[in-house]
VOBAVEX-22276 format. One record per residue (C-alpha): z, x negated, y negated; residue in one letter; residue number from 1. Coordinates in Angstrom, 1 decimal. Last residue first. Example, Ala and Ser with C-alpha at 12.3 -4.5 7.8 and 13.67 -1.06 7.14 Angstrom:
residues 2
(atom (7.1, -13.7, 1.1), S, 2);
(atom (7.8, -12.3, 4.5), A, 1);
end
This chain:
residues 108
(atom (-154.3, -109.8, 64.5), L, 108);
(atom (-156.0, -106.4, 65.4), M, 107);
(atom (-155.5, -104.7, 62.1), G, 106);
(atom (-159.3, -104.3, 61.6), L, 105);
(atom (-159.6, -106.4, 58.6), A, 104);
(atom (-157.2, -108.8, 60.3), M, 103);
(atom (-159.4, -109.3, 63.5), L, 102);
(atom (-162.6, -109.6, 61.3), A, 101);
(atom (-161.0, -112.4, 59.3), E, 100);
(atom (-159.9, -114.2, 62.4), E, 99);
(atom (-163.5, -114.1, 63.5), S, 98);
(atom (-164.7, -111.8, 66.1), M, 97);
(atom (-166.1, -113.2, 69.4), M, 96);
(atom (-162.9, -112.5, 71.4), E, 95);
(atom (-163.7, -108.8, 70.6), K, 94);
(atom (-166.3, -108.5, 73.2), D, 93);
(atom (-170.1, -109.1, 73.2), W, 92);
(atom (-171.9, -109.4, 76.4), P, 91);
(atom (-173.2, -113.3, 77.1), P, 90);
(atom (-175.9, -112.1, 77.7), D, 89);
(atom (-176.6, -108.9, 75.9), F, 88);
(atom (-179.6, -110.2, 73.7), V, 87);
(atom (-181.4, -108.9, 70.7), I, 86);
(atom (-183.9, -111.2, 69.2), E, 85);
(atom (-184.6, -111.1, 65.5), V, 84);
(atom (-187.6, -113.1, 64.4), I, 83);
(atom (-187.7, -113.6, 60.5), V, 82);
(atom (-190.9, -115.0, 58.8), E, 81);
(atom (-191.4, -116.9, 55.6), K, 80);
(atom (-188.0, -118.0, 54.7), V, 79);
(atom (-187.9, -120.4, 52.0), G, 78);
(atom (-185.8, -118.5, 49.7), R, 77);
(atom (-183.8, -115.9, 51.4), V, 76);
(atom (-184.9, -112.4, 50.9), K, 75);
(atom (-186.6, -112.3, 54.3), M, 74);
(atom (-183.0, -112.6, 55.6), V, 73);
(atom (-182.3, -109.1, 54.0), Q, 72);
(atom (-185.2, -107.2, 55.4), T, 71);
(atom (-185.0, -108.8, 59.0), H, 70);
(atom (-181.2, -108.3, 59.2), V, 69);
(atom (-181.7, -104.7, 57.8), E, 68);
(atom (-184.5, -104.0, 60.4), E, 67);
(atom (-182.4, -105.2, 63.4), V, 66);
(atom (-179.2, -103.4, 62.3), L, 65);
(atom (-181.2, -100.1, 61.8), Y, 64);
(atom (-183.0, -100.3, 65.1), D, 63);
(atom (-179.6, -101.1, 66.9), A, 62);
(atom (-177.7, -98.3, 65.2), M, 61);
(atom (-177.4, -95.9, 68.2), P, 60);
(atom (-175.8, -98.7, 69.9), C, 59);
(atom (-176.6, -98.2, 73.8), N, 58);
(atom (-176.1, -102.0, 74.7), P, 57);
(atom (-172.7, -101.8, 73.0), A, 56);
(atom (-171.1, -104.1, 70.3), T, 55);
(atom (-174.7, -105.5, 69.6), L, 54);
(atom (-176.2, -108.8, 70.1), T, 53);
(atom (-177.7, -111.5, 68.2), M, 52);
(atom (-180.2, -114.3, 68.4), R, 51);
(atom (-181.9, -115.2, 64.9), I, 50);
(atom (-185.1, -117.2, 64.5), N, 49);
(atom (-185.5, -117.9, 60.8), A, 48);
(atom (-189.2, -119.1, 60.4), V, 47);
(atom (-190.1, -121.2, 57.2), G, 46);
(atom (-192.0, -124.2, 58.4), D, 45);
(atom (-189.0, -126.3, 58.6), P, 44);
(atom (-187.3, -124.2, 61.2), T, 43);
(atom (-184.3, -122.1, 60.8), Y, 42);
(atom (-182.4, -121.5, 63.9), D, 41);
(atom (-179.5, -119.0, 63.7), I, 40);
(atom (-177.5, -118.2, 66.9), E, 39);
(atom (-175.2, -115.7, 68.4), Y, 38);
(atom (-174.8, -113.4, 65.5), V, 37);
(atom (-172.7, -110.4, 66.7), L, 36);
(atom (-169.6, -112.2, 66.2), G, 35);
(atom (-167.8, -109.5, 64.2), L, 34);
(atom (-167.5, -112.1, 61.5), D, 33);
(atom (-171.4, -112.3, 61.2), Y, 32);
(atom (-172.2, -108.5, 61.7), I, 31);
(atom (-169.9, -107.6, 58.8), N, 30);
(atom (-166.6, -105.6, 59.3), V, 29);
(atom (-166.1, -101.9, 58.5), P, 28);
(atom (-167.1, -100.8, 62.1), I, 27);
(atom (-169.6, -97.9, 62.7), E, 26);
(atom (-172.2, -98.8, 60.2), P, 25);
(atom (-172.1, -102.4, 61.4), D, 24);
(atom (-172.2, -104.1, 58.1), Y, 23);
(atom (-174.6, -106.6, 56.5), I, 22);
(atom (-173.2, -108.7, 53.7), N, 21);
(atom (-172.0, -111.5, 56.0), K, 20);
(atom (-175.6, -111.9, 57.3), L, 19);
(atom (-176.9, -112.8, 53.7), V, 18);
(atom (-174.2, -115.6, 53.5), D, 17);
(atom (-175.3, -116.7, 57.0), V, 16);
(atom (-178.8, -117.0, 55.9), I, 15);
(atom (-177.7, -119.0, 52.8), Q, 14);
(atom (-176.0, -121.2, 55.1), R, 13);
(atom (-179.3, -121.6, 57.3), E, 12);
(atom (-181.1, -122.4, 54.2), T, 11);
(atom (-178.7, -125.1, 53.2), T, 10);
(atom (-178.7, -126.6, 56.7), Q, 9);
(atom (-182.4, -126.8, 56.5), I, 8);
(atom (-182.5, -128.5, 53.1), E, 7);
(atom (-179.9, -131.0, 54.5), E, 6);
(atom (-182.1, -131.7, 57.7), P, 5);
(atom (-184.7, -132.5, 55.0), T, 4);
(atom (-187.8, -130.2, 54.9), M, 3);
(atom (-191.5, -131.3, 55.2), S, 2);
(atom (-194.3, -129.2, 53.4), M, 1);
end
Protein backbone atom coordinates (compact mmCIF):
# COMPACT_ATOMS: atom_id res chain seq x y z
CA UNK A 1 0.00 0.00 0.00
CA UNK A 2 1.56 3.23 -1.15
CA UNK A 3 0.91 6.55 0.57
CA UNK A 4 1.06 9.98 -0.98
CA UNK A 5 3.26 12.64 0.62
CA UNK A 6 0.03 14.39 1.65
CA UNK A 7 -1.20 11.27 3.48
CA UNK A 8 2.14 10.98 5.26
CA UNK A 9 1.95 14.65 6.31
CA UNK A 10 -1.63 14.18 7.53
CA UNK A 11 -0.59 11.22 9.65
CA UNK A 12 2.39 13.16 11.05
CA UNK A 13 0.03 16.03 11.98
CA UNK A 14 -2.24 13.53 13.75
CA UNK A 15 0.78 12.20 15.64
CA UNK A 16 1.65 15.77 16.70
CA UNK A 17 -1.95 16.26 17.90
CA UNK A 18 -1.66 13.09 20.00
CA UNK A 19 1.70 14.20 21.43
CA UNK A 20 0.13 17.54 22.43
CA UNK A 21 -2.14 15.54 24.77
CA UNK A 22 0.74 13.89 26.63
CA UNK A 23 1.98 15.87 29.61
CA UNK A 24 5.17 15.67 31.57
CA UNK A 25 3.82 14.74 35.03
CA UNK A 26 6.07 17.30 36.68
CA UNK A 27 5.33 20.23 34.35
CA UNK A 28 1.80 21.31 33.32
CA UNK A 29 2.74 21.56 29.62
CA UNK A 30 2.53 18.91 26.92
CA UNK A 31 5.72 17.21 25.73
CA UNK A 32 5.43 18.66 22.21
CA UNK A 33 5.20 22.30 23.32
CA UNK A 34 7.94 21.66 25.89
CA UNK A 35 10.20 20.91 22.94
CA UNK A 36 10.90 17.35 24.04
CA UNK A 37 10.00 15.90 20.62
CA UNK A 38 12.92 16.40 18.25
CA UNK A 39 11.73 14.44 15.24
CA UNK A 40 8.70 12.56 13.93
CA UNK A 41 9.31 10.38 10.92
CA UNK A 42 6.32 8.43 9.69
CA UNK A 43 7.08 5.93 6.94
CA UNK A 44 4.65 4.70 4.28
CA UNK A 45 4.75 1.21 5.80
CA UNK A 46 3.17 2.50 9.01
CA UNK A 47 6.19 2.97 11.26
CA UNK A 48 6.30 6.10 13.43
CA UNK A 49 9.88 6.88 14.46
CA UNK A 50 9.93 9.44 17.25
CA UNK A 51 13.13 10.99 18.55
CA UNK A 52 12.62 12.78 21.81
CA UNK A 53 14.45 13.84 24.92
CA UNK A 54 13.65 14.40 28.57
CA UNK A 55 13.94 17.55 30.67
CA UNK A 56 16.73 15.79 32.60
CA UNK A 57 18.75 12.63 31.85
CA UNK A 58 17.73 11.12 35.19
CA UNK A 59 14.03 11.94 34.77
CA UNK A 60 12.12 9.51 37.01
CA UNK A 61 9.20 9.57 34.58
CA UNK A 62 11.20 8.43 31.53
CA UNK A 63 9.63 4.97 31.32
CA UNK A 64 6.14 6.42 31.82
CA UNK A 65 6.60 9.00 29.06
CA UNK A 66 8.02 6.50 26.56
CA UNK A 67 5.16 4.07 27.27
CA UNK A 68 2.56 6.85 26.98
CA UNK A 69 3.99 8.08 23.66
CA UNK A 70 4.00 4.51 22.34
CA UNK A 71 0.45 3.75 23.54
CA UNK A 72 -1.10 7.00 22.28
CA UNK A 73 0.67 7.14 18.89
CA UNK A 74 -0.39 3.51 18.22
CA UNK A 75 -3.99 4.80 18.29
CA UNK A 76 -3.39 7.00 15.21
CA UNK A 77 -4.98 5.49 12.10
CA UNK A 78 -2.36 3.90 9.86
CA UNK A 79 0.31 3.53 12.54
CA UNK A 80 1.40 -0.10 12.80
CA UNK A 81 4.54 0.35 14.87
CA UNK A 82 6.00 3.06 17.10
CA UNK A 83 9.72 3.34 17.77
CA UNK A 84 10.59 5.84 20.49
CA UNK A 85 14.24 6.81 20.74
CA UNK A 86 15.36 8.84 23.75
CA UNK A 87 18.34 11.07 22.95
CA UNK A 88 20.24 13.66 24.97
CA UNK A 89 22.01 15.38 22.11
CA UNK A 90 21.26 18.19 21.85
CA UNK A 91 20.45 18.53 25.56
CA UNK A 92 17.04 20.01 26.25
CA UNK A 93 16.75 23.55 27.57
CA UNK A 94 13.95 26.07 27.90
CA UNK A 95 14.88 27.67 24.56
CA UNK A 96 13.21 24.66 22.90
CA UNK A 97 9.81 25.44 24.43
CA UNK A 98 7.04 26.87 22.31
CA UNK A 99 5.63 30.31 23.00
CA UNK A 100 2.48 28.61 24.37
CA UNK A 101 4.58 26.61 26.85
CA UNK A 102 6.51 29.67 27.99
CA UNK A 103 3.26 31.58 28.52
CA UNK A 104 1.66 28.65 30.39
CA UNK A 105 4.59 28.57 32.77
CA UNK A 106 4.70 32.36 33.18
CA UNK A 107 8.11 32.58 31.54
CA UNK A 108 7.16 34.94 28.73
